[in-house]
C-alpha positions as CSV (number, residue, x, y, z in Angstrom):
1,M,-9.6,16.2,8.2
2,N,-12.2,14.1,9.9
3,E,-10.5,11.9,12.6
4,A,-12.6,8.8,11.6
5,M,-11.6,9.2,7.9
6,K,-7.9,9.4,9.1
7,Q,-8.1,6.3,11.2
8,I,-10.0,4.4,8.7
9,A,-7.6,5.3,5.8
10,I,-4.5,4.5,7.8
11,K,-6.0,1.0,8.9
12,Y,-6.9,0.0,5.4
13,G,-3.8,1.6,3.8
14,T,-1.6,-0.4,6.3
15,Y,-3.6,-3.4,5.6
16,L,-2.9,-3.0,1.7
17,A,0.7,-2.3,2.3
18,L,1.0,-5.5,4.2
19,L,-0.6,-7.4,1.5
20,N,2.0,-5.8,-1.0
21,I,4.9,-6.5,1.4
22,S,3.7,-10.3,1.7
23,Y,3.8,-10.4,-2.2
24,I,7.4,-9.0,-2.2
25,L,8.5,-11.3,0.7
26,Y,7.0,-14.3,-1.2
27,A,9.3,-13.3,-4.1
28,Y,12.2,-12.6,-1.9
29,L,12.1,-15.9,0.1
30,V,10.4,-18.3,-2.2
31,D,10.1,-17.4,-6.0
32,A,11.3,-14.2,-7.5
33,S,9.8,-15.3,-10.8
34,V,6.4,-13.9,-9.6
35,F,7.8,-10.5,-10.6
36,T,7.8,-11.5,-14.2
37,A,4.3,-12.9,-14.2
38,T,1.4,-10.7,-15.1
39,W,-1.4,-12.0,-13.1
40,P,-0.1,-11.1,-9.6
41,G,0.1,-7.5,-10.6
42,I,-3.4,-7.5,-11.9
43,V,-4.8,-9.2,-8.7
44,L,-2.8,-6.6,-6.6
45,F,-4.2,-3.8,-8.7
46,F,-7.8,-4.9,-8.2
47,L,-7.2,-5.6,-4.5
48,A,-5.9,-2.1,-4.1
49,I,-9.0,-0.7,-5.7
50,G,-11.1,-2.8,-3.5
51,F,-9.3,-1.8,-0.3
52,G,-9.9,1.9,-1.2
53,I,-13.5,1.4,-2.0
54,F,-13.9,-0.6,1.3
55,A,-12.3,2.3,3.1
56,V,-14.6,4.7,1.6
57,G,-17.7,2.4,2.6
58,K,-16.4,2.1,6.1
59,F,-16.2,6.0,6.3
60,K,-19.7,6.2,5.2
61,Q,-20.7,3.7,7.6
62,S,-19.1,5.7,10.4
63,N,-20.7,8.9,9.1
64,E,-24.5,7.7,9.1
65,G,-24.2,6.6,5.7
66,Y,-23.1,9.8,4.2
67,A,-19.9,11.1,2.6
68,T,-19.3,14.2,0.4
69,F,-17.2,13.9,-2.7
70,K,-14.4,15.6,-0.9
71,E,-14.7,13.0,2.1
72,A,-15.0,10.0,-0.3
73,F,-12.1,11.2,-2.6
74,S,-9.9,12.0,0.6
75,T,-10.6,8.6,2.2
76,Y,-9.7,6.6,-0.9
77,I,-6.5,8.7,-1.7
78,L,-5.3,8.8,1.8
79,T,-5.7,4.9,1.9
80,G,-3.5,4.7,-1.1
81,I,-1.0,7.2,0.1
82,V,-0.5,5.3,3.2
83,A,-0.1,2.0,1.5
84,T,2.2,3.5,-1.0
85,L,4.3,5.1,1.7
86,I,4.8,1.9,3.8
87,G,5.4,-0.1,0.6
88,T,7.9,2.1,-0.8
89,A,9.9,2.3,2.5
90,F,9.9,-1.4,2.5
91,T,11.1,-2.0,-0.9
92,V,13.8,0.7,-0.6
93,L,14.9,-0.9,2.6
94,L,15.0,-4.5,1.1
95,F,16.4,-3.6,-2.4
96,S,18.8,-0.9,-1.5
97,I,20.0,-1.7,2.1
98,I,19.3,-5.3,3.1
99,D,19.9,-7.2,-0.1
100,P,21.0,-5.0,-3.2
101,E,22.0,-8.2,-4.9
102,F,18.4,-9.4,-4.9
103,A,17.7,-6.4,-6.9
104,V,20.2,-7.1,-9.5
105,Q,19.0,-10.7,-9.8
106,T,15.4,-9.7,-10.1
107,M,16.3,-7.3,-12.9
108,D,18.2,-9.9,-14.6
109,L,15.3,-12.3,-14.4
110,I,13.0,-9.7,-15.8
111,I,15.3,-8.9,-18.7
112,E,15.6,-12.6,-19.5
113,T,11.8,-13.3,-19.3
114,T,11.2,-10.0,-21.3
115,Y,13.7,-11.1,-24.0
116,E,12.1,-14.5,-24.3
117,R,8.6,-13.2,-24.5
118,F,9.4,-10.7,-27.2
119,E,11.6,-13.2,-29.0
120,T,8.7,-15.8,-29.3
121,S,6.4,-12.9,-30.4
122,G,8.3,-12.5,-33.6
123,M,9.9,-9.0,-32.8
124,S,13.1,-8.1,-34.5
125,D,16.4,-8.2,-32.6
126,E,16.8,-4.4,-32.9
127,Q,13.3,-3.8,-31.3
128,I,14.0,-6.3,-28.4
129,E,17.4,-4.6,-27.7
130,Q,16.0,-1.3,-27.8
131,I,13.2,-2.3,-25.2
132,I,15.9,-4.3,-23.0
133,G,18.0,-1.2,-23.2
134,R,15.3,0.9,-21.7
135,I,14.5,-1.7,-19.0
136,E,18.4,-1.9,-18.1
137,G,18.5,1.9,-17.8
138,S,15.5,2.3,-15.7
139,N,17.0,1.0,-12.4
140,A,13.4,0.2,-11.2
141,F,14.6,-1.2,-7.9
142,G,16.8,1.7,-7.0
143,V,15.7,4.5,-4.6
144,A,14.8,6.9,-7.5
145,G,13.0,4.2,-9.3
146,Q,11.0,3.4,-6.3
147,L,10.2,7.0,-5.7
148,K,9.1,7.3,-9.2
149,S,6.9,4.2,-8.9
150,A,5.5,5.9,-5.7
151,A,4.6,9.1,-7.4
152,F,2.9,7.3,-10.3
153,S,0.9,5.2,-7.8
154,V,-0.3,8.3,-6.0
155,M,-1.3,10.0,-9.3
156,F,-3.0,6.9,-10.6
157,N,-4.8,6.5,-7.2
158,A,-5.9,10.2,-7.6
159,I,-7.6,9.3,-10.9
160,I,-9.3,6.2,-9.3
161,A,-10.2,8.3,-6.3
162,L,-12.1,10.9,-8.4
163,I,-14.1,8.1,-10.0
164,V,-14.9,6.4,-6.6
165,G,-15.5,9.7,-4.9
166,A,-18.1,10.6,-7.5
167,A,-19.6,7.2,-7.4
168,M,-19.8,6.8,-3.5
169,K,-20.7,10.3,-2.5
170,K,-23.9,10.8,-0.6
171,N,-24.5,14.2,0.7
172,N,-26.5,14.5,4.0
173,P,-29.8,16.3,3.1
174,A,-29.8,17.7,6.6
175,L,-26.8,19.9,6.0
């Protein structure tokens, strides 16, 4: 693996992780209801893609404007993996060690909000209870839930990295 690629991916993956950690800290310190809103997740999703694309662009810039598919893909996916590892370590630390009660409170808030949304949408009580039961059984803030989320994140990043790698590759004609 190219040293420049590694440094760029670690740098921008760390920046992305810090952004995600800031979001979690805001929820923890100020307003946990942001976990129930849709828009922060959408914004973070597009910012994550942007960080990966930016990292690939920085790699190409450091490589005379060229990046093979493999280099573009690797830069993007490594950026995502770094962000995922740092973010997962932080969330496991916060929700499982520092303040497990916050995980319980957040899950209760998510369940309450979900119940209210589905109730106003006209779903039957049976349907709502079935969905709420799945949410309660998921333990999304536990270590296993965080590891599953991290694995999903890496797999999803790989799909996006394939697209970005194909779109941003530019082979050096001299090679």
